[in-house]
C-alpha positions, 0 to 999 in steps of 0.5 A: 405786634405782641399784646401784653399777654404774649409779651409776658410769655415771651419775657418768661421764655427768655428768662428761662432760656438765659438761666438754662443757657447762660447764668444758671440759677440764683444758687449757682451764681452765688456758688460761683461767686463764693468759689471766686473769692475762695480761689482769690484767697488761695492763689494770693501770695506773699507778693501779690493779691490775686483778683478775678475780674470780668464775667468770671469775677462777676460770677456771670461767666459762660463756657469758653469765657476769657479768664481776666485776672489782676495781680496787685503788688503788696509791696507798693502803695499809691497815694495822693501827694497831699496826704501823709503816709499812713503808718500801716504803709510806712514799710512799703514803697510809696508812689505819688499820683501826679497829673498827666497831660491827657484826658481825665482818668490817667495819671503819672506815678512818681517815686516818693520812697523806695523800700525793701527789694522789689521785683525787677519788672518794677525796678527796670521800669523806673525812669529819671526825669529831671530830679524826679523818678517816675514809673513807666507803664509801657516798660512795666507791662513789657517787662512782665510780657518778657518775664512770663514768656521766658518763665512759662514758655508760652507766647505772651503779648500786650493787650491794653493793660494786660499780658495775654496768652492762650492756654493749652486748653484754648482758654484765653487769659488776660493778666494785669499786673497793677498797683493799689491806691487806697484813696478813691480817685478825685476824678470820680468824687461826683459819683459818691454824692450824685442823685440816685432816684431808685436808691441803688447802690445803697449807702453802705455799698457806696461807702465800701466801694469808696473805702476800697480805693482804686487800682492803677493799670499799665496803659496810657490814653490812646488819644495821647501822643505820649503814653510812656508814663501814663497809668489808667485809673481802674475801678474794676473792683468797684464794678464787681461789687456793683454787679454782685449786688444785683438781683437774679433778674438783674443778672439775667438782664445784664447777661442779655445785654453782654450777649447782645453787645458781643454778637453785634459789636462789629455791626455797631462799630461799623455803623458808628465809624463808617 
């Protein structure tokens, strides 16, 4: 068993190793994050906001890491039905959030109003049930798989909410086409006011995250028998904001935890599930 001095030396060696092998210096991490934000601004179009997620979007990516991206439709907005349509969203297609008969964190999306011409991947996903029209997450996702496979010429396939392919350079890319809700999900209201013993995240960051709302991604509850209309609430941009608030030491600890999970995932699953 190491004494306190040996433990301190080992911690210093591990910190240095993580910085040289994985994270880079604090300056390099900040440069990566600024480059990500600039890349998002340059790649966003008239139709979609472009958001990098995962380790790349967090500024913690390593060589060979997957590139995870979200494409958020600018012409569609999601709101709760107990709220009036804001004036700045009146020109958009509006979807209402409806409860889904499954675990919390999943919803149905019902058409409230349709505006301007929309991409066929969306219009082909509309399903009439009784007097209402809903958007099928399953159809929406598979429509994008078909569209990209035809347009790009690479083999795309569904992977959770994403459409995934391996690029010509061997890099795995996961693209998620999703919809934005300007409201914070009601299921997560407890997070706003929960007791925080160490003052993190600070109130300014909490307000920023809550005011940014959430996203709806096209995948249903895997424990549900019928996922056809279910959309999952995603807080991935909130997670990214939290990681961006980390100190450099916290970034190293976070990276070490990710490495441990990645290298031991198989053993953990076998021990838990037999």
